[in-house]
N, C-alpha and C positions, 0 to 999 in steps of 0.2 A: 504494500500500500504506500503510495507516494505522499510525502508531507507537503509537496508543493501546492500552493494555492495562489492563484492570480487574483488580485483585487483591483478593479477599476472603479474610480470614483467620479461621478458626474453630478452636476447640479440637477436635482430631480425636477424642480419647477421648470427650468429651461428645457429639459428633455421633453416634458409633457407638452409645453407650448410649441416647441419646434416641431414635434411629431404631428400635432394638429395641423400646422401650416403645411407640412410636407404631404399629408394626406390630401389636402386641398390642391396642392401643386400636381400631384399624381392624377387626380381627377381632371384638372384643367388640361393635362397632357393627353387625355383620352384613355387613361389607364384605370383599372379597377383596383383600388388599394386593399380590397378585401380578398383578392385572389391569393392562393397559397404562396406563390413566390414573393408577393409584395406585402403580405400581411404584417410582417415585423420590420419591413424596410424603413418606415418613417422613424421608428425608435432607434434602429441601428444607425441611420444617417444622422439623426440628431446627436447621438453620442460621438459619431465620427467627426462631425463639424466642431464639437466642443474640443475634441483632442487636437484637431488640425489647427485650431486657433488659440490654444492654451497659452501661447506666448504673450498674449495681452495681459495675462495674470502674473507674469514674471518680471522681476526687476533685474535687467542684465548687469547693471553696475554692482548690485549686491552679490551676484554670482562671482564676479571678479574679486570683490573685496573679501569673499570667504576663503580665498586661497592666495593672498598676496604675501610674498616673502622678501625681506631685505637681502639684496645680493649685489655684488660689484660687477657682474657680467654685463658687458656693454657691446655685444655683437648681435647680429641679426638672429631672431628666433622666428622660425616659420612653422606653421601648422597648415599643411596643404591637403587638398583632396577631401575636405570636410563635406559630406553629403548634405544637400539642402533639399527640403520639400516644403513648398509654400503654396498659397492660394492667391492667384491674381485677383486684386480687388475690383477689377473691371468686369470680369465674367465669372468669378468664383470657380475658375478652372485651375488645375495644378500647374505650377512650373517647378522644375527640378534640375539639379546639377551639382556643381561643386564650388566651394569657397576656398580661397587661399588667403591666409592671414599671416602677416608678419609684424613684429615690433622690435625696436631696439631699446632695451631697458635703460633706465636712468635711476638706479637705486632700488627698483623693485622688479621682481619677476613674478609670474603667476602660474599656478598649476595648469599644465597643458590642456587638460580636459575642460577647463573653464573657458578656454577660447572656443572650443567646439560647442559648449553649452550656450555661450553668448550668441553664436551664429544661430543655434536652434531657437533661442528665445525670440530673436527678431524674425526668423523665417516662419515660425509657427503663428503667423498672424495673417490677416488680409493685407497683402503687400504689393508693392511694385519693386522690381529688382533694383532700380536706380536708388530709391530711398533706402532700401535695406543695406545697400553697399555703404552709404555714408553713415547710416545709423551704427553699424558695427564699428566702423572707423572711429567715429566720435566717442562712442562708449569706451573703447579701449584707451583712446587719447586722454579723455577727461578723467578716467578712473586711475589708470596706471601712471599717467604723465610721463610717457617714455620719450625718447629722442625723436621717434617717428613711428608711424603706423602705415601699413600698406594692406589694402584689401582688393582682391580681384574675384569676381564671381562670374562663372560661366553657366548658363542655364538654357534649357529647352522649355518653351512655353506652349502648352496644349491649346491655348486660345489662338495661337498662330498655326498649329499643326492639325487640329481637329476641325476647326471652323475658319471662317474668314478667308485669309489668303492661302491656307492649307499648304504650307511649306514645311514638310516633315523633317528636313535635315538642317533647318536653321538653328543657330546657336547664338545667344545674346551674351556679350561680354561687357561687364562694367568694372570700373576701377575707381579707387579713392585713396589719396595719399596725404600724409602730413609730415612736417619736419624734414628729417634727413632723406626721406623717400621722395621729396620734391626735387632732389638733386639727381641729375641724369645718371651718374655712375652708380649710385645706390639703387635706384629704381631698376636699372638694367641688370644688376646683380640679382635682385629679387625675381625679376621676370625670367632670367636664365635658370635660377634654381627651381622655380615652380614648373618650368617647361621641361626640365630634364628628369628622366626616370632614374633616380639614384637608389631606389630601393628594389 
């Protein structure tokens, strides 16, 4: 007998209200929300939406502050290939890809997993890629106060691939820099390191 127990917590009131609206949406789309395959879909989707947007309830700065350590290291720290999954605020369709984040410490380093958690906190919201890029940059800059921060995000947007222009192979790249990364040589080193497959 397994001792493992998965516990998911959701706002019950929000789940009930969202489910009711989603039943109406299914009917407006010509579906029967009472048929077997859709009977529990409104509740499942209500919970999925809450999970996909739970970043609104997180404070990314607090995530960083929970694992800041004094250190004299002053070279580039890069966490690359951080998976992102977000919802486009214009169509509520997913966009997904990878974030590459670097900073040059100035007295403080941070637990590496916290960088990925900050990316998650901003991506698990109704978002646009451009805003998410500078939100991640600004959070790290304002909290750690490093010598510089670099963020590059590469993502595929289902609002472009499934509908509208329907370009399945398009990828959108955004970038944001502060401090030392505004210098051409430092930025080029960062771009080179995230482009190379060193692992």
